[in-house]
N, C-alpha and C positions, 0 to 999 in steps of 0.2 A: 092330125099328125103332130102338131105343135104341142097339143095338150099332153099327149103321151110322153113326149120328150121331156117336158117339165117334171113329170112325176118320176121319171127315171133319174134325173139329176138330183132330186131331193133324196131319193133312196141312197144313192151313192154317197152324198154328203153326210148322211146320218151314219152310214157304215164307217166312213173315214174318221168321224168324230169319236165313235165308240172305240175304235182301235187305238186312237191316240190316247184316250182316257185310260184304257187298260195298260198301255205301255208306260204311261206316266206314273200310274199307281204302283206298278211292280218295280220301277226304278227309283222311286223317291227315297226309300230307306238307305239304299246304297249311297245316294248323293249326300244324305245327312251324315253318314259315317265318314265319308271322304272329307266333308267340311270340318268335322270334329278333329280329324287327324291332319288337316292341311297345314303346311308350314306357315301360312298366313296367320293362323291362330296362335302359334308359339310366340313367346316374348322375344322382342327384338334383342340382338346381341348387345347393342349399346345401352339398353335400358339398365338403370341402377337397381340392383337387387335390394329389396326391402329387408331391413333387419328385424329380427324377431323380438318383440317386447316380452320381457319375462315378468316384471312386477314393478311396483312403485315403492321407493324407500323413503324413510323419514328424513326430512331436510336437516334435522338437528343431529343426525347420526345415531338416533336411538334405535334399538333393535325391534323395529316395527315396520312391517311391509304390508302392501295392499295390492290386490289383483286389479283394482280399478283406481282411477284418479281420485284424490281426496286432499283435504287440508289438515294440518296439524292444529292443536289447540290455539296456537298463536296466529293462525290464518295463513301459514306458509304452505305453498303447494308441495305435495310429495314429488320426488324426483324420479323420472322413469329410468329403469335399468334394462338395457338391451343385451342380447346374447353377445358374449365376448367382453362385457363390462363387469362381470361378476367379481366380487372381492376375492382375493386369495384366501386359501384355506387358513383356518385359525392357527396361529403360531408361525405362519410363513412370513418371511421378511420381504417378500416380493410386493411390488406395487403395480397394479393393473390400471391402465388408462386406455380409453377407447382410441382407435386410430384417428377418428375425426378430431378428438380433443387434442391429440398429439400434434396434428397438423395446425389446428387453430392456435395452439400455444407457441408454435414455431420452434419445436424441439429439434435440436441438432446434435448429432453424435460424431465423435472422432476417435479413432483407435489410439490407445497408448502406444508409443513408439520410442525406439532408441534414438537419441539425438545427442550431439555435442552441445552442452549447455553453455552458451556464451553469455556471460553476464557483464553488463556495463554498469559500473559504479558511478553515480552522479553525486556531486557535492558542491555546495556553495563555498566560495572563498573570497579572498581579498589580496590585492597587490601590496607587497611590503618591500622595504629596502633590504637589500642583501647586507646583513650585519657585518659580514667580513669585508665589506667595501666602504665602511664608514670610517672617516678619519677626523681626529680632533686636533686643533692647533691650540697648544697651551704652553706659554713661555715657562722656562724653568728658573726664572729669576724675577725679582721685583722690579717694576718699572712703570712707565707711562706710555700711552699711545700718542706718539708725536704726530703721525699723519696717517689717516685712514684712506686706503686706496680702494678696496672692495667694500662697499658700504650698503649692500642690499641683500636681504635674504632671497634665495631663489636665483641669484645671479650665477651664470655658468662661469667656471674658471678653468684654466688649463694648468697642466702640471708645471710647477716652478713659477707660476704667475705671482707677482707681489700682492700681498694682502694688506699689510700695514707696516709702518716703521715705528720702532719702539726705542725710547731712551731709558738708560739705566746707569746710575753711577757705578754699580758693580761691574757692568759690562765695559765701561770706559777704563776702569782701574785694571781689569783683567787684560785689556788690550795693551795698555801701557806696560804692564808687567811683562807681557810676552815680547813686546818690541825691545825693551831694555835687555832681556835675556838673550834675544837674538843678536843684538849688537855686541853683548859680552862674549858670546861664542866666537864671533868674528875676530874680536880684539885679542882673544887668548889662543888663537891658532898656533902661535909660536911659543907659547908658555909651556910649563910643565903639564904632564898628563893629568894629574889629580885636579888642578884648578880648572883645566879645560873640561874635564868630565863633570865636575860639579856645576859649572855654568850650563853645560849641555842638559843635565837633568832638570835644572830650573826652567830652561826654555821648553823642554818637552812637557813638564807639568803645567806650564801656562797654556801651551797649545791644547792639551787634553781638556783643560778647564773650558776653553772657548768652544771646542767641539762638543763638549757635553751640554753646552747651552745652545746647541743647534746653530752655531755660526758656521756658515758654509765654507767649504774648502777654497772657493774663489775669493771670499773675503779674507780668509786667513793668509792666502798667498799674497794678496795685495798688501796686507798689513806687514808681512815679512819683507816685501820688496821696498815699500816706501817708508816703513817705520812710523807712519802717521796713523794715529787712532781716529776712528770715526765716532761721532757723537751718538749716532743711532744705528740700530740693526734692523735690516729688512727681513720680515717673515714672509715666506713664500708658500704656495699651496703644495702639499705633498702629493696630490693626485689631481687628475682631470675629472671634474664632476660638477655638482650643483651645491651651492651654499644652502644647507638645510637649516642652519641656525647661526645667528650672528649676535654676539654679546658685546663686541668691541665698539666703543664710542670714541669719538675724537676727544683727546685730552684726558681720558679716564686713566685712573691708576689700577694696575693689576698686580695680583700676588702670584707667587710661584705656583704652578699647577692649575691656574684658573683657565677654564676652557673659553676661548674667545671666538672660535669658529668651529663649525662642524660641517664637513664636506663629504658628500656621498657620491660614489661612482655608480650611476644608474645604467650602465651598459648591460648589466645583468640584474634581474630582480627575482624576488621570491613570490610564490603564490602559497598562502596558508589556507588550506581547505579543510573543512570540518566534515569528516566521514562518519556516517551513522554506525553505531555499535555493531549492528548485524552485518555490515558490509566491510568491516575493517580487515577481515581475513583475506579479502580480495586485493587489498592495497599493500604492495611490497616495494622495498627499495629497488630502484632500477627500472620500474615500470614506466612506460611512456604514457603521457596523458595529453588530452586536447583541452585547450582553454579558450573560452569565448568571452568577450567583453562587450557590455552593452553599448559602449561608445563606438565599437567597430563590428557591427553585426555581420558584416560580409567577410570577416577575416577570422581565421583560426590560428591560434598560436600553439606550438608544440613544446612540451617540456618534459622533464624527467623527475620522478620521485627520488629525492635525495635523503629524506628522513621521515620516519614515522614516529611521532612523539610517544613517549611511554606512559602518558597520563590521559585520563578520560575526563571530560567536563561533565560533572553530574547534572548540571542544569539542563543541558541539551542532549545528554547521552551520546556525545560525539567525541571522536579522537582526531586531533589535528594532524595533518600530513603536510610536508613541504615539497613543493616543486620548484625547480630552477628554470628560469626562462631567459633567453637572450632578448635584449630590448633594443634592437636597432632603431635609430631615429627617436628613441625615448618616447614611443607612443604609449607605453604602459606607465601610468602615474601611480605612485604609492597612494593607497587608500581606495583605488578603484575596486568595485565588486567584480567577481569573476565566477563563471560556471565551469566546473571541471568534470571531465569524463575520463574514466579509467577503464580500459578494456581488460577484463580478467583473462588470465591465461587459459587457453583451451585445454580441456581434459578429455578423458576417454568418454565414449558414448554411455549415457545413462538412460533409464526408463523415464519418460517425461509425458506429461499431459498439459493441455492448455490451462493457463492459470484460472480461467473461468470455470473449469470443471470441478474444482474443489470448493466445498462449502466449509468455511471456518466458523465453528460455533464458539470459539474462544478457548475451549478445552479439548476439542476433537476436530479432526479434519475428515470430511465425509465426501465420497464421490458416488454418483449415481451410475450404476452399470446397466447398460441396455442388454438384456438377455435375449429378447426377441422384439418384434414389432408390438409396441404397446405394453411391454413388460419390462419393469425396472427393478433394481435391487440396490438399496443403500449399503455402502460398505466403508468401514473405517480404513483410512490409509495413513501412512507416515510419510511426511514430505521432507525433502532435503533442501538443496540449493535452489535458488530462484533466479530467473532471468526476467526480462521485461514481459515476455509472453508465455513462458512455460515454467512448470514446476517439476522438480525431480521427485519421483515416487520411489521411496526406499523400500516400502513394504505395503502389501495390500492389493496390488494389481499385477497382471501378467501382460507381457508384450502382445499387442493385438486386440486386447479386450476393448469393447466399445464403451466410452464414457460420455455422458451428456455434457456438452459444452455450452449450450444455450437453453434458456428457459428452465434451468434446474430449480430456480427459486419458484417459478410458477408451478412446477410439478409438486413442489413442497406444499404450496397453497391448495392445489387441486386435489391432492390425494392424502392430505393430512400426514405428510412425511414425518413430522415430529413425533406423532403417535407411533408410526411404524418404527422409527429409530429408538424410541423409548422402550420398545418391546424387546430389544436385545441389549445386553450389558456392555460394559466398556470393552470387552474382548471381542464384540461383534457377533455373539452367538445368542440366539433367542432361547435355545435350550438351556444355556448356562444361566440366563437371567431368570428363568422360571416364569410362570404365569403372573401377569400383573394382578393387583388386587381387584381391578374392575373387570377382568376377563370373564369371570364366572357370572357376574351380575349383568351390568348394562354398560353402555358407552358413557353415561353420565356418572356422577358421584353420589354416594349414599351416606346419609347421616341420620341420627336420632336426636331429637331435641324437644324443646318446649317453646311455644309461641309466647313471647313477652308482650308484643304490641302489634296492632294493625293500623296502618295509616289510612284513615277514611277517605282521603283525597286520591292518593296514588295506588292504594291497595298493597303497598309494600309491607312485608312481614319482618319484624325484628325477632330473630330466633336465637336462643341459646342452645347450641348443639354440642354434642360430644366430639371426640376425635374423628377425623376423616382420613383413613389410611391411604386412600388413592392419591391424596394431595399432600400427605404428611402434615396435616394440620392438627394442632391440639384443640381441645375444646375451647370455644370462644362464643361471644355474642356478636352477630353481624346481621346485615339487612339483605333480604332476598326479594326478588320480584316474581310473583306468580306468572306462569305462562299465559293464563287467562283468569278472569275473575271467578269462573265457576270452581276453580280448585280450592279457593279459600272462602267460599260463601258461607259454609257452616262452621268455620273456625272462630274461636274466641280466645282472648288472652288466657294463658295458663294451660292450653290444650297440649297434650303430649302427642307428638307426631313422629312418624318415620317418613323421610322424604328423599327424593332424587332431584339433582340439580345439575345444570351445565353452565359453562361460561360462554355467554352469547358474544361478548366482546370484552377486552381487557377491563377487569374490575367490575363487570356487570354479571351477577350470578342469578340465573333464572331457574325457579322450581318447576319441574315438569311433571311431578307426581307427588301426591300427599296421601298418606294412609294413617288414620288415627292409631295410636299405639295400642289401644284396647282391641282394635280390630285385628291386629296381627298377633295378639296374644302375648306381647312382650310386657314385662313389668315396667311400671312408670318410675324410671330411675332418673336421678338428677344427672343431666349431661355432663356436668363438671366433675362428677365422681364424688360429691360430698354426700 
């Protein structure tokens, strides 16, 4: 009974195994199809999409491409070009740069916008004495300095303060003459009218003479009352100020009109500032200005432009302007240096771009317009007024157009912007300029010439060549460096060649291709045209 049961179990196990094998075999294809279409096999949403490699281009810009990596004759690796990095079509002014490179270069764009262009004019200046407040003390008669009272330059004096006492025989004589005439007028009060009138005229003439010599009314009144003449005359300061110059010395003799003192009132001073020629239109009489002095960095003085000088200094190309400042406490000393800021009057809104957006070549102003992501176009613009941060665009841009404000010089280097700009004429049109001499040939330059010498050490070639239209060169003799030694291995002095060359760096011209003149079927003509 047990043996029969064992056989039955074995049969049942075999049947179950066969059925399982049949089910698995019929279901396997469906399982493989499901695995192939399963979401797990699809790329993850966050995975970076690989860019399609198109070809490899010549690193020197020559019209040579390769489907596989390679090196040029100078050992430089060819540069991969991916989809989206293709150069613009021939004749196009657009510049194409990959998005990755745009991000690496740090390119930033900003739209041209209408703004009120507030310009601050800055100029260097100096503190000077107000010429209208300078007074000179000069006697009108000959005499001697009897006693010196104010005896130091720079000494402050008040209005009417005695400066010195002077002795003059003429002054003593004039006083006596007036005293006698005054006594005569009193004595002739009861006499006839003609005699009294004559004495009165004599007294008035003597009095006028004293006043013309700057004798004060107080001294004249004292002379008329007492009748006593004084030996000396006291000269007083005509204004409150500082003694800027003192020539008077104790006991010295002076002549009529000789300046003995110069006194300046420093309650108000001038600032003479030199404004650059291009900014002088912003400086107008009546404008308010801020003045800072190195001695008082925490203080700002305010003044008003009172005069714009009519002449320009050719040495510095500046025009002087004059500001008038109050000087309380006499903090501002003549001769101090000053920095002046003038805020230009606000005008209507104009089209502006950041100052960094415009490339100034010296003869042209160029802005890079962002047409789309990674696509740029150089454009000539005409600039107007300038502020610290912005430039007015008179022509060449429209409101809202995106201009490159950062890394535009790096775009220049990355995409050979100079070559793109040279492709269109001064008017900004490539069609107007016509094709360049090199457009039909190659990126390099072409010339015909004769090998004069070969340097055995460096391999440099001395070549007398004909005119080079692409560079506007006349025929000349100059030295070239072969891109590799294989180019010149069969050359000998006197060989007539046609060759192509490029400028690897400023002043270094590298030959990239040499063809014997006989091989191209050209006549062996002297390159200089003789």
